[in-house]
ChimeraX commands (.cxc) that place a marker at each C-alpha (Angstrom):
marker #1 position 100.73,80.73,142.49 radius 0.5
marker #1 position 104.43,80.81,141.78 radius 0.5
marker #1 position 105.97,80.32,138.38 radius 0.5
marker #1 position 109.30,79.21,137.08 radius 0.5
marker #1 position 111.81,80.37,134.50 radius 0.5
marker #1 position 109.63,79.41,131.53 radius 0.5
marker #1 position 106.33,80.60,132.99 radius 0.5
marker #1 position 107.35,83.36,135.45 radius 0.5
marker #1 position 103.82,84.43,136.40 radius 0.5
marker #1 position 102.32,80.92,136.05 radius 0.5
marker #1 position 99.98,82.33,133.40 radius 0.5
marker #1 position 100.12,79.30,131.12 radius 0.5
marker #1 position 99.62,76.86,133.97 radius 0.5
marker #1 position 96.56,78.76,135.15 radius 0.5
marker #1 position 95.14,78.98,131.61 radius 0.5
marker #1 position 95.15,75.19,131.44 radius 0.5
marker #1 position 93.12,75.09,134.65 radius 0.5
marker #1 position 90.35,77.44,133.45 radius 0.5
marker #1 position 87.33,75.46,132.32 radius 0.5
marker #1 position 85.75,76.64,129.11 radius 0.5
marker #1 position 88.59,78.95,128.09 radius 0.5
marker #1 position 88.54,79.71,124.39 radius 0.5
marker #1 position 91.17,80.42,121.76 radius 0.5
marker #1 position 90.75,84.20,122.07 radius 0.5
marker #1 position 91.41,84.15,125.79 radius 0.5
marker #1 position 94.36,81.80,125.29 radius 0.5
marker #1 position 95.91,84.18,122.76 radius 0.5
marker #1 position 95.50,87.01,125.27 radius 0.5
marker #1 position 97.14,84.95,128.02 radius 0.5
marker #1 position 99.90,83.98,125.59 radius 0.5
marker #1 position 100.61,87.63,124.77 radius 0.5
marker #1 position 100.83,88.50,128.46 radius 0.5
marker #1 position 103.13,85.49,128.97 radius 0.5
marker #1 position 105.36,86.47,126.05 radius 0.5
marker #1 position 105.65,90.03,127.34 radius 0.5
marker #1 position 106.71,88.75,130.77 radius 0.5
marker #1 position 109.63,86.73,129.42 radius 0.5
marker #1 position 113.09,88.09,130.17 radius 0.5
marker #1 position 114.76,90.15,127.45 radius 0.5
marker #1 position 116.58,87.90,125.03 radius 0.5
marker #1 position 114.57,84.79,125.90 radius 0.5
marker #1 position 113.84,82.40,123.03 radius 0.5
marker #1 position 110.03,82.51,123.01 radius 0.5
marker #1 position 109.51,79.70,120.47 radius 0.5
marker #1 position 111.80,77.42,122.49 radius 0.5
marker #1 position 109.97,78.33,125.71 radius 0.5
marker #1 position 106.61,77.69,124.01 radius 0.5
marker #1 position 107.83,74.26,122.91 radius 0.5
marker #1 position 108.87,73.49,126.48 radius 0.5
marker #1 position 105.41,74.47,127.73 radius 0.5
marker #1 position 103.77,72.25,125.12 radius 0.5
marker #1 position 105.95,69.40,126.33 radius 0.5
marker #1 position 104.98,70.17,129.92 radius 0.5
marker #1 position 101.21,70.63,129.52 radius 0.5
marker #1 position 100.26,69.59,125.99 radius 0.5
marker #1 position 100.60,65.83,126.49 radius 0.5
marker #1 position 97.84,65.86,129.11 radius 0.5
marker #1 position 95.65,68.29,127.16 radius 0.5
marker #1 position 96.35,67.91,123.42 radius 0.5
marker #1 position 93.01,69.46,122.40 radius 0.5
marker #1 position 93.17,72.41,124.81 radius 0.5
marker #1 position 93.11,75.81,123.04 radius 0.5
marker #1 position 96.29,76.84,124.86 radius 0.5
marker #1 position 98.11,73.84,123.41 radius 0.5
marker #1 position 97.14,75.00,119.93 radius 0.5
marker #1 position 98.26,78.57,120.64 radius 0.5
marker #1 position 101.60,77.37,122.02 radius 0.5
marker #1 position 102.15,75.08,119.03 radius 0.5
marker #1 position 101.47,77.99,116.70 radius 0.5
marker #1 position 104.01,80.06,118.62 radius 0.5
marker #1 position 106.59,77.31,118.29 radius 0.5
marker #1 position 106.57,77.50,114.50 radius 0.5
marker #1 position 109.11,79.94,113.22 radius 0.5
marker #1 position 107.75,82.27,110.60 radius 0.5
marker #1 position 109.98,83.15,107.70 radius 0.5
marker #1 position 108.78,85.81,105.35 radius 0.5
marker #1 position 109.62,86.24,101.71 radius 0.5
marker #1 position 112.99,87.68,100.83 radius 0.5
marker #1 position 112.72,91.30,99.76 radius 0.5
marker #1 position 114.21,92.19,96.44 radius 0.5
marker #1 position 114.59,95.89,95.94 radius 0.5
marker #1 position 116.13,98.22,93.47 radius 0.5
marker #1 position 116.87,97.31,89.87 radius 0.5
marker #1 position 116.78,93.54,90.39 radius 0.5
marker #1 position 113.11,93.67,91.44 radius 0.5
marker #1 position 112.11,95.81,88.48 radius 0.5
marker #1 position 114.01,93.71,85.93 radius 0.5
marker #1 position 112.58,90.43,87.27 radius 0.5
marker #1 position 109.00,91.73,86.90 radius 0.5
marker #1 position 109.52,93.04,83.36 radius 0.5
marker link #1:1,2 radius 0.2
marker link #1:2,3 radius 0.2
marker link #1:3,4 radius 0.2
marker link #1:4,5 radius 0.2
marker link #1:5,6 radius 0.2
marker link #1:6,7 radius 0.2
marker link #1:7,8 radius 0.2
marker link #1:8,9 radius 0.2
marker link #1:9,10 radius 0.2
marker link #1:10,11 radius 0.2
marker link #1:11,12 radius 0.2
marker link #1:12,13 radius 0.2
marker link #1:13,14 radius 0.2
marker link #1:14,15 radius 0.2
marker link #1:15,16 radius 0.2
marker link #1:16,17 radius 0.2
marker link #1:17,18 radius 0.2
marker link #1:18,19 radius 0.2
marker link #1:19,20 radius 0.2
marker link #1:20,21 radius 0.2
marker link #1:21,22 radius 0.2
marker link #1:22,23 radius 0.2
marker link #1:23,24 radius 0.2
marker link #1:24,25 radius 0.2
marker link #1:25,26 radius 0.2
marker link #1:26,27 radius 0.2
marker link #1:27,28 radius 0.2
marker link #1:28,29 radius 0.2
marker link #1:29,30 radius 0.2
marker link #1:30,31 radius 0.2
marker link #1:31,32 radius 0.2
marker link #1:32,33 radius 0.2
marker link #1:33,34 radius 0.2
marker link #1:34,35 radius 0.2
marker link #1:35,36 radius 0.2
marker link #1:36,37 radius 0.2
marker link #1:37,38 radius 0.2
marker link #1:38,39 radius 0.2
marker link #1:39,40 radius 0.2
marker link #1:40,41 radius 0.2
marker link #1:41,42 radius 0.2
marker link #1:42,43 radius 0.2
marker link #1:43,44 radius 0.2
marker link #1:44,45 radius 0.2
marker link #1:45,46 radius 0.2
marker link #1:46,47 radius 0.2
marker link #1:47,48 radius 0.2
marker link #1:48,49 radius 0.2
marker link #1:49,50 radius 0.2
marker link #1:50,51 radius 0.2
marker link #1:51,52 radius 0.2
marker link #1:52,53 radius 0.2
marker link #1:53,54 radius 0.2
marker link #1:54,55 radius 0.2
marker link #1:55,56 radius 0.2
marker link #1:56,57 radius 0.2
marker link #1:57,58 radius 0.2
marker link #1:58,59 radius 0.2
marker link #1:59,60 radius 0.2
marker link #1:60,61 radius 0.2
marker link #1:61,62 radius 0.2
marker link #1:62,63 radius 0.2
marker link #1:63,64 radius 0.2
marker link #1:64,65 radius 0.2
marker link #1:65,66 radius 0.2
marker link #1:66,67 radius 0.2
marker link #1:67,68 radius 0.2
marker link #1:68,69 radius 0.2
marker link #1:69,70 radius 0.2
marker link #1:70,71 radius 0.2
marker link #1:71,72 radius 0.2
marker link #1:72,73 radius 0.2
marker link #1:73,74 radius 0.2
marker link #1:74,75 radius 0.2
marker link #1:75,76 radius 0.2
marker link #1:76,77 radius 0.2
marker link #1:77,78 radius 0.2
marker link #1:78,79 radius 0.2
marker link #1:79,80 radius 0.2
marker link #1:80,81 radius 0.2
marker link #1:81,82 radius 0.2
marker link #1:82,83 radius 0.2
marker link #1:83,84 radius 0.2
marker link #1:84,85 radius 0.2
marker link #1:85,86 radius 0.2
marker link #1:86,87 radius 0.2
marker link #1:87,88 radius 0.2
marker link #1:88,89 radius 0.2
marker link #1:89,90 radius 0.2
view
């Protein structure tokens, strides 16, 4: 069970092979996978590569959904502090 640069421990590959795996287990596997990536790795880009590798053959697999969610970049609201925030709310 050897991995590669994107899936060093082959965790994602093995998750796709587990029959009956659910979304909760896939999120747990994903977290372990993300923590095993090298420092500085682009996790969303790696997740997209894994979707390309495994998702086409298993589009409804829970791991595909988890990886697609990881591929979306989350941008939060811009914080406005100080006087400008108080004046805007007045």
